[in-house]
C-alpha positions as CSV (number, residue, x, y, z in Angstrom):
1,M,-7.1,-4.6,34.0
2,A,-8.2,-1.1,33.9
3,D,-4.9,0.0,32.6
4,K,-4.7,-2.1,29.7
5,M,-8.3,-1.8,28.5
6,K,-7.0,2.4,28.7
7,R,-3.9,1.2,26.4
8,V,-5.8,-0.5,24.2
9,L,-8.2,2.6,23.6
10,L,-5.6,4.6,23.5
11,L,-4.1,2.6,20.5
12,F,-7.5,2.1,18.7
13,W,-7.5,6.0,18.8
14,H,-3.8,6.4,17.3
15,M,-5.0,4.5,14.8
16,M,-8.2,5.5,13.9
17,W,-7.6,10.0,14.1
18,P,-5.0,9.9,11.4
19,L,-7.4,7.4,9.1
20,L,-10.5,9.7,10.2
21,L,-9.2,13.1,9.1
22,Y,-8.1,11.3,5.9
23,E,-11.4,9.7,5.2
24,A,-13.0,13.4,5.8
25,A,-10.3,15.5,3.5
26,G,-11.4,12.6,0.9
27,T,-15.2,13.7,1.1
28,L,-14.1,17.5,1.0
29,V,-12.0,16.9,-2.0
30,R,-14.6,14.4,-3.8
31,A,-17.2,17.5,-2.8
32,E,-15.2,20.3,-3.8
33,F,-14.7,18.6,-7.5
34,A,-17.9,17.5,-8.3
35,V,-18.6,21.2,-8.3
36,M,-15.4,22.2,-10.0
37,F,-16.6,20.0,-12.5
38,P,-20.1,19.2,-12.9
39,E,-19.9,17.9,-16.9
40,K,-17.7,15.3,-15.1
41,E,-19.0,11.6,-14.2
42,P,-18.4,10.3,-10.8
43,E,-16.3,7.7,-11.5
44,Q,-13.4,10.3,-13.8
45,L,-13.1,12.0,-10.4
46,A,-12.2,9.4,-8.0
47,L,-8.5,8.5,-8.5
48,P,-7.7,12.8,-8.9
49,A,-10.0,13.4,-5.8
50,M,-7.8,10.5,-3.8
51,G,-4.3,11.9,-6.0
52,V,-4.9,15.4,-4.4
53,T,-6.4,14.2,-0.7
54,A,-3.1,11.7,-0.4
55,A,-0.9,14.5,-1.4
56,A,-2.4,16.8,1.5
57,A,-2.0,13.5,3.7
58,C,1.8,13.1,2.6
59,V,2.4,16.9,3.7
60,F,0.8,16.1,7.2
61,L,1.9,12.9,7.9
62,G,5.4,13.1,6.3
63,R,6.0,16.1,9.3
64,W,5.3,13.8,11.8
65,Y,7.2,11.2,10.7
66,Q,10.0,13.1,10.1
67,E,9.8,14.4,13.7
68,Q,9.7,10.7,15.2
69,R,12.7,9.7,13.1
70,S,14.6,13.2,14.2
71,R,14.5,12.1,18.0
72,S,15.1,8.2,17.2
73,Q,18.0,9.6,15.4
74,S,18.7,12.0,17.9
75,R,19.0,8.8,20.4
76,G,21.9,7.5,18.9
77,E,20.7,5.8,16.1
78,K,22.7,5.7,12.4
79,R,21.6,6.1,8.9
80,K,20.6,2.8,7.2
81,K,22.9,2.2,4.7
82,D,22.7,0.6,1.3
83,D,19.2,2.2,0.0
84,F,19.8,1.7,-3.6
85,L,20.5,-2.0,-2.9
86,L,16.9,-1.9,-0.5
87,F,15.6,0.6,-3.2
88,V,16.0,-2.3,-6.1
89,L,15.0,-5.0,-3.5
90,A,11.8,-3.7,-2.5
91,S,10.9,-2.3,-5.7
92,V,11.3,-6.1,-7.3
93,A,9.6,-7.3,-4.4
94,G,6.6,-5.1,-5.1
95,A,6.5,-6.3,-8.7
96,G,6.5,-9.9,-7.6
97,A,3.7,-9.7,-5.0
98,C,1.4,-7.7,-7.8
99,L,2.1,-10.3,-10.1
100,L,1.3,-13.7,-7.6
101,F,-1.4,-12.2,-5.3
102,N,-3.7,-11.3,-8.4
103,S,-3.1,-14.5,-10.2
104,L,-4.2,-16.5,-6.9
105,L,-7.1,-13.6,-6.5
106,L,-8.0,-13.9,-10.2
107,S,-8.5,-17.4,-10.3
108,I,-10.9,-17.9,-7.8
109,P,-14.4,-17.8,-9.2
110,G,-16.5,-14.5,-9.5
111,M,-13.1,-12.7,-8.4
112,K,-12.6,-11.4,-12.4
113,N,-16.0,-9.7,-12.5
114,G,-15.1,-7.9,-9.0
115,A,-11.7,-7.0,-10.3
116,E,-13.1,-5.6,-13.6
117,E,-15.4,-3.1,-11.7
118,V,-12.9,-1.7,-9.8
119,S,-10.0,-1.9,-12.8
120,R,-13.3,0.9,-14.5
121,L,-13.0,2.9,-11.7
122,I,-9.1,3.3,-11.1
123,Y,-8.1,2.9,-14.3
124,R,-10.2,5.2,-16.3
125,P,-8.7,8.9,-16.1
126,P,-5.9,9.3,-18.0
127,L,-2.6,7.6,-18.0
128,A,-0.8,10.6,-16.7
129,V,-2.8,10.6,-13.4
130,Q,-2.9,7.1,-13.2
131,L,1.1,6.9,-13.1
132,L,0.8,10.0,-10.3
133,C,-1.9,8.8,-8.2
134,T,-1.5,5.1,-8.2
135,G,1.9,5.2,-8.6
136,L,3.8,7.6,-6.4
137,V,1.4,10.0,-4.2
138,I,-1.4,7.2,-2.8
139,P,1.4,4.5,-2.2
140,L,3.7,7.7,-0.3
141,A,0.1,8.7,2.2
142,E,-0.8,5.5,2.7
143,E,2.7,3.8,3.9
144,L,2.9,6.7,6.2
145,L,-0.9,6.2,7.4
146,F,-0.3,2.5,7.8
147,R,2.7,1.4,8.3
148,A,4.5,4.4,10.2
149,V,1.6,5.2,11.9
150,G,-0.3,2.3,12.1
151,Y,1.9,-0.3,12.4
152,G,4.5,1.4,14.2
153,N,1.6,2.1,17.1
154,L,0.2,-1.7,16.9
155,R,3.6,-2.6,17.4
156,R,4.7,-0.9,20.8
157,E,1.6,-3.2,22.4
158,M,2.1,-6.3,19.7
159,S,4.1,-9.1,18.6
160,V,5.9,-8.6,14.9
161,S,2.7,-11.0,13.8
162,G,0.2,-9.7,15.5
163,A,0.7,-5.7,15.0
164,A,1.6,-7.1,11.3
165,A,-2.1,-9.3,11.5
166,V,-3.9,-6.4,12.2
167,S,-1.9,-3.8,10.2
168,A,-3.0,-6.0,7.1
169,L,-6.7,-6.2,8.0
170,W,-7.2,-3.0,8.7
171,F,-5.4,-1.4,5.7
172,A,-7.8,-4.5,3.7
173,L,-10.7,-3.3,5.6
174,F,-9.5,0.5,4.3
175,H,-10.3,-0.4,1.1
176,G,-13.9,-1.2,1.1
177,N,-14.7,-4.0,-0.9
178,P,-13.9,-8.2,-1.2
179,V,-11.4,-7.7,-4.2
180,Q,-9.0,-4.6,-3.0
181,G,-9.4,-6.0,0.3
182,A,-8.4,-9.4,-0.3
183,Y,-5.4,-8.3,-2.6
184,A,-4.8,-5.0,0.4
185,F,-4.1,-7.6,3.3
186,L,-1.5,-9.8,1.1
187,T,0.1,-6.8,0.5
188,G,-0.4,-5.5,3.7
189,L,1.0,-8.5,5.6
190,C,4.7,-8.0,3.0
191,L,4.6,-4.4,3.6
192,A,4.5,-5.2,7.5
193,F,7.0,-7.2,7.9
194,L,9.1,-5.5,5.3
195,F,8.8,-1.9,7.3
196,E,9.7,-4.4,10.9
197,W,13.0,-5.6,8.9
198,T,14.1,-2.4,7.6
199,D,12.6,0.7,9.7
200,S,12.4,2.1,6.6
201,L,9.8,4.3,4.8
202,M,11.3,4.0,1.6
203,A,11.4,0.1,1.3
204,V,7.7,0.1,2.0
205,W,6.6,3.1,-0.7
206,S,8.8,1.3,-3.7
207,F,7.1,-2.1,-2.7
208,H,3.8,-0.5,-2.6
209,S,4.7,2.0,-5.8
210,A,6.2,-0.9,-7.8
211,A,2.8,-3.0,-7.3
212,N,0.9,-0.8,-8.0
213,L,2.5,-0.1,-11.5
214,V,2.5,-3.5,-12.7
215,S,-0.9,-3.3,-12.1
216,L,-1.4,-0.7,-14.5
217,A,0.5,-2.1,-16.8
218,A,-1.0,-5.4,-16.6
219,T,-4.1,-4.3,-16.8
220,E,-3.4,-2.7,-19.7
221,A,-1.8,-5.8,-21.4
222,G,-5.3,-7.9,-20.1
223,E,-7.3,-5.7,-21.8
224,R,-5.3,-6.3,-25.3
225,M,-5.1,-9.5,-24.8
226,G,-8.7,-10.1,-24.1
227,E,-9.6,-14.0,-24.1
228,Q,-5.8,-14.8,-26.1
229,A,-3.6,-15.8,-23.1
230,S,-4.4,-19.1,-21.4
231,P,-4.7,-19.8,-18.1
232,V,-1.4,-21.9,-18.3
233,F,-0.1,-18.5,-18.7
234,F,-1.0,-16.5,-16.0
235,V,-0.2,-19.6,-13.7
236,C,3.3,-18.8,-14.9
237,L,3.2,-15.4,-14.6
238,G,2.2,-16.2,-10.8
239,A,5.0,-18.3,-10.2
240,A,7.5,-16.1,-11.6
241,G,6.1,-13.2,-9.4
242,G,6.4,-15.9,-6.0
243,M,9.9,-17.0,-7.1
244,L,10.8,-12.8,-7.3
245,L,9.0,-12.0,-4.1
246,A,10.6,-14.7,-1.9
247,W,14.1,-14.2,-3.6
248,S,13.6,-10.2,-3.0
249,F,12.7,-10.9,0.7
250,Y,15.0,-13.6,1.2
251,R,18.0,-10.9,0.4
252,I,16.5,-8.1,2.6
253,K,15.8,-10.3,5.8
254,N,19.0,-12.2,6.1
255,K,20.9,-8.6,5.2
256,R,21.9,-6.9,8.3
257,G,22.4,-3.3,8.5
258,W,19.1,-1.9,7.3
259,K,18.6,-0.3,10.5
260,T,21.7,0.0,12.1
């Protein structure tokens, strides 16, 4: 019993320390930005501060991940094949997941207002900043943190489904609000299974980036359309996203060789 408790506590610590470091760095960056740009509102600085924090985390966590990969490859594992096909399939899956999950969540009463509040925070900076931060840098940092480190540690002690559920919940709680949390839990499950099937940081990064970029495009389109689009349109959009997600995951899961 003592050994089991020790393993649980050690696992909890291995999951907590990168997140605590990430949050501490984010707090320092936001404070520094507030001093450097006193004329800017906090909402305008939130996303750039997240991007800078994520870029710094990518350097640290990326080095750790490369060391882990080097050790595993030295034990005889071969390099994955068909990286371009995996990139395409993972990107299609991410786009489909974004359409499906957003359509589902926005159909729940009260979620739409919460989503609008999140949109005002994330989509307020210039488009180039949004694309760089939410489309590239932040997804890479979060995949290193929650899949390469978090899911990887959980998987050594738990089953696939258990590790996927816990890492997705961890990912949801990190986002800190019901709207993003619900969306993050669903995407976190998809990302955990994708990482399990492929053992590829590139795959989960592609999925995450595609989902965020489609979300940016959908938000922009939604603001232009206003109330003109009918509910049937969003149902069809969600159904199309679900088919894309199912098709691409079927192709990924049933193709052997990603991890060989």
